[in-house]
C-alpha positions as CSV (number, residue, x, y, z in Angstrom):
1,M,-0.1,0.0,-0.1
2,N,1.6,3.6,-0.8
3,P,2.7,5.3,2.4
4,I,0.3,8.0,2.2
5,I,-2.4,6.6,2.0
6,A,-1.4,4.1,5.1
7,I,-0.7,7.6,7.2
8,L,-4.5,8.7,6.0
9,K,-6.0,5.2,6.9
10,E,-3.6,5.0,10.0
11,H,-5.9,8.1,11.0
12,N,-9.7,6.6,10.5
13,V,-9.7,8.7,7.1
14,S,-12.2,6.8,4.8
15,D,-11.7,5.3,1.9
16,A,-14.2,7.6,0.2
17,K,-12.5,10.7,2.1
18,I,-9.0,9.5,0.3
19,Q,-10.8,9.2,-3.0
20,E,-12.4,12.3,-3.0
21,L,-8.6,14.1,-2.1
22,F,-6.6,12.8,-4.5
23,Q,-9.6,13.9,-7.1
24,T,-9.3,17.0,-5.1
25,L,-5.6,17.0,-6.0
26,T,-6.1,16.0,-9.5
27,E,-8.4,18.9,-10.3
28,N,-7.0,21.6,-8.0
29,P,-3.9,20.9,-5.4
30,L,-4.5,24.1,-3.3
31,M,-7.8,23.0,-2.5
32,A,-6.3,19.7,-1.8
33,M,-4.0,21.4,0.7
34,G,-7.2,22.8,2.5
35,T,-9.0,19.7,2.5
36,L,-6.0,17.6,4.0
37,G,-5.7,20.0,6.9
38,Q,-9.5,19.6,7.8
39,L,-9.1,15.7,8.3
40,G,-8.1,15.8,11.7
41,I,-4.6,14.6,11.5
42,P,-2.4,15.3,14.3
43,A,-0.1,18.5,13.2
44,E,3.2,15.9,13.3
45,K,1.7,12.7,11.4
46,L,0.6,15.8,8.8
47,Q,4.0,17.2,8.9
48,Q,5.2,13.7,8.3
49,L,3.0,12.9,5.4
50,L,4.0,16.3,4.1
51,G,8.1,15.8,4.1
52,L,7.2,12.3,2.2
53,V,5.3,13.8,-0.4
54,M,8.3,16.5,-0.5
55,Q,10.9,14.1,-0.5
56,K,9.5,11.3,-2.8
57,P,6.9,13.3,-5.1
58,A,6.6,10.1,-7.2
59,L,4.2,8.8,-4.3
60,I,1.7,11.0,-5.2
61,K,1.5,9.6,-8.8
62,E,1.7,5.9,-7.1
63,A,-1.4,6.8,-5.1
64,V,-3.3,8.7,-7.8
65,L,-3.2,5.1,-9.8
66,E,-3.4,3.0,-7.0
67,L,-6.8,5.2,-6.4
68,G,-7.6,4.7,-10.4
69,L,-7.7,8.1,-10.7
70,D,-6.4,9.9,-14.0
71,F,-2.9,10.9,-13.6
72,S,-2.4,13.2,-16.6
73,K,-4.7,15.5,-14.3
74,V,-2.4,16.1,-12.0
75,E,0.4,17.1,-14.6
76,A,-1.7,19.5,-16.0
77,A,-2.7,21.0,-12.3
78,K,0.8,21.3,-11.7
79,A,1.9,22.7,-14.7
80,Q,-1.3,25.4,-14.1
81,L,1.0,25.9,-10.3
82,Q,4.2,26.8,-12.5
83,K,2.8,29.6,-14.3
């Protein structure tokens, strides 16, 4: 299991919420960060999660693919942020 998804499940985030979070990530990464902050994950675990994403951004792709979402939308959103 992807470590990002594992941390979310460890904090009782439902499969539906995880799916919603990554769907939001594919459409609007900034909004996803706000959603992530509302999940009730303790600050130290949230920091660990964000550190993991920063150190290994490929984990996002793995999680998106594991959830059956379209990774090309993540790439398009990333390109928008870089403009």
